[in-house]
N, C-alpha and C positions, 0 to 999 in steps of 0.2 A: 504493499500499500505504500502511498505517499501523501507527506501531511506538509501542506502549506501555508505558514504563519502571514499574519497580516504585515510582515516588513519586510515580505518575500524570501527569507529563508526558506528551504523545502529540504526536506529529508525521506528517505525511503526506510520504511519500517516494515515491521512482520507485525503482522495481527497475532495476540496473544488471547482475546477474549472480546466478545462482543455481545450487549445484550442490546435492546431496544434503546436505550439511553444513556451507555458507557461503552467506551472501549478501551482496552488496553493494549498497549503495542510498545516493541524493542525497537531502539533507534540502535544502529550500529555507532559503537563510540560512546556512547552515553550507559551510565551506569545505572539509571534509575528509569523505571518502566514510566512510560508516559500514558497517560490517564486523560481521555478525553470524554466530555458530558455533552449531552443534546439538548438544550435549551430553545425554546420556540424553533426548531428547524434549522438551529446554528450549532455547530460544533465548536466548542470551548476548551482551550486548554485549563490549565490547574491554576495558570494566572490570568484567568480571567480574559482569554486573549482569543478573539473569534481565528479558527482554522479552517481549511479547506481540504476536505482528503478525496482520494480517490483509489479505487482498487483497482488491481490488475484485473478482475474479470468483468469490469465495465471498460474494458480494452475500447478503442475507437477502431475497432478492425471492423470493415465492413463486408457483412456476411458473404461468403460465396454466392453467386448467381445458381439458380437452379433452374434448369433447365429442360424443357418437355422431355427427351429422351431421357434422363434421369429417373424420371417418374413411370417410366414403363416397364412394366415385369412381362416376362415371356408368357405365351398364351397359354403355354400347359400350367402355368403356377397360378394363372386366372383362374382358369377352370377349375381347378382343385379347390380353392380358396372359395369358390362360389358353392363349388359341389358341398363342403365342410358347412359352409354356410347356412345351408338350405339343411343340412343332417343334424344339426342342432348338437354337435359333437363340443364338450365342452372345454378339452385340453388335445393339441395335436401337437406330436413330434415334427420337427421340421425335416427330417429325412422321410415323412409320410409324403410331404408335398411335392418334391421334384426329384426325378432320378438323382445320384450324386453327382453326373456327370454335369449336369443343370444345377445344381443347389449352390454351388461355389458363384455362378453368375450373377445367378437370382440375389442372393445377399450381398454383393459386391453394388448393385443397381439401389438397392433400398438408401433412401436419401433419412 
């Protein structure tokens, strides 16, 4: 995670724990754990200084585009899935869907 203080200082930190209103993080080179509290939608440090935080999983990467070909499965798989749907089976084994030689190709196409 990244912690940015209002004075411009930015630190990379490791998230130790999080609740709805509290974050505990470790900053490399600092001996103490940083504790941030959420007040009225703003994260605040122990010194009552507002900070901005961002998490690695909030990455700014754009998702890969999905093409129609990525969503098309082999005819045999579609036919078996429709048959199983109408048959009302609760569970199915993946090997029962397609012959082994087609199974890997079908699973590769699943998005």
